[in-house]
N, C-alpha and C positions, 0 to 999 in steps of 0.2 A: 771516392764514393764511400768506402768503408769508414773513413774518418767522420763523415756526416752521420752515418748510422750510429757510430760510437757516441757522438755528441748527443744525439737524440736519446739514446739509451741512458746516458749519464744524467740528463735532465730529468727523465722519468724516474730514475732510481733515487734521485735526491729528494723527491717529494714524499717518499715513503720512509718514515722514521720509526724504528722500534721503540716502544715506550720502555723505560727502565723500571717502571713500577706497574703493578697490576692495578687496574681500575676496578672499584667495587660499586655495584649497582646501589643507588641510594634514592631517596625521595625526601630531601630536606629543604626547608624554606631558606631563602637567601635574599639579601638586598645588595645591590651594586650601585656604586656612585662614581661619577666621573664628570668633571666640569660642572654644568648645571643639570646633569641627568641624575635622576634617582629612579632605579628600577627594582622590581620585585620579580623573583624567579624561584625555580625549583632546581636544585642540584640533582641531576639524575645519575651521575657517576662521579667518583672521586678517587684521586690518587694523591701521593705525596707531592707531586709536581704539577697537577692540573685537575680540571674538572669540566664536565659538560653541564651547561645551564639551559633550561627552558625558560626564557625570559619574556617580559612584556614590552620590551623596546627593541627596535631594530638596531643591530650592532654592525660595526665595520671591523674587518681584520686590522690589527695594529692599535686599536683603541686601548687605552690604559684606564683601569678601574681600580677602586678599592672594593673589597667584598666582605660582607658580614654573613656568616653561615651559622644557622641554628642547628647544631648537632644533637644536643640533648636538652630536654625540657627543663631540667633542674640545674643547668649550667648556663653561664653567660654565653652570648654568641661568640663564635670564633672570628677574630679579626685578621684579615689578610690585607696588608697595606697596599700591595700593588700586584695586579694581574694584567696580562696582556691577552686580548682576544686574538686567537690563532686562526680560527675558521668560523664561518657562519653558514647555517642552512635553515632558511625561513626563521622561525622563532627560537631555534636552538643555536648555541654558540659554544665553542670550546675555549677555555682560557688556560694559560700557563702561569704558574705562580712565579713572580719575579722577586718580591720582597715580602718576607714573613718573619715575625719575631720567633726566636728559638722556642719559647714556651708554646706558641701556637702550632709550630711545626711538630713538636713533640706530641701535642694533643692529637693531631691528625694521625701520626704514626700509631699511637696507642689505639685510637678509634678504629683505624683500618685493620690492625692486628686482631682486635676483638671481633670485628665484622667478618674477617676472613676465617677465623676459627668457627664462627657460626655457619658459614657456607659449606664447610666440609661435611 
């Protein structure tokens, strides 16, 4: 009987994963593309490894997308080659960054550092 409880506890524990990066609250326009889908959304929080998107299309966990994020008005959009949808709740979904060019990753890190300093 104890082994069954342990298995159930282990399954529950594996669902909770600590993020290695702090997410910063944001409100930036984005476009996401995958297959014949083109969607528009707002990134409501952002980290180096993922983000939460309030989108205009229903998503499914496991969906792979390309994402274009407008961080600054005077800069070109940030291109993320590949993200994977991790979870969905109504019109919101969370994505994990899978493939990103080093320059884009550096831009996110610099942007988040600037934002974090402003939140203190």
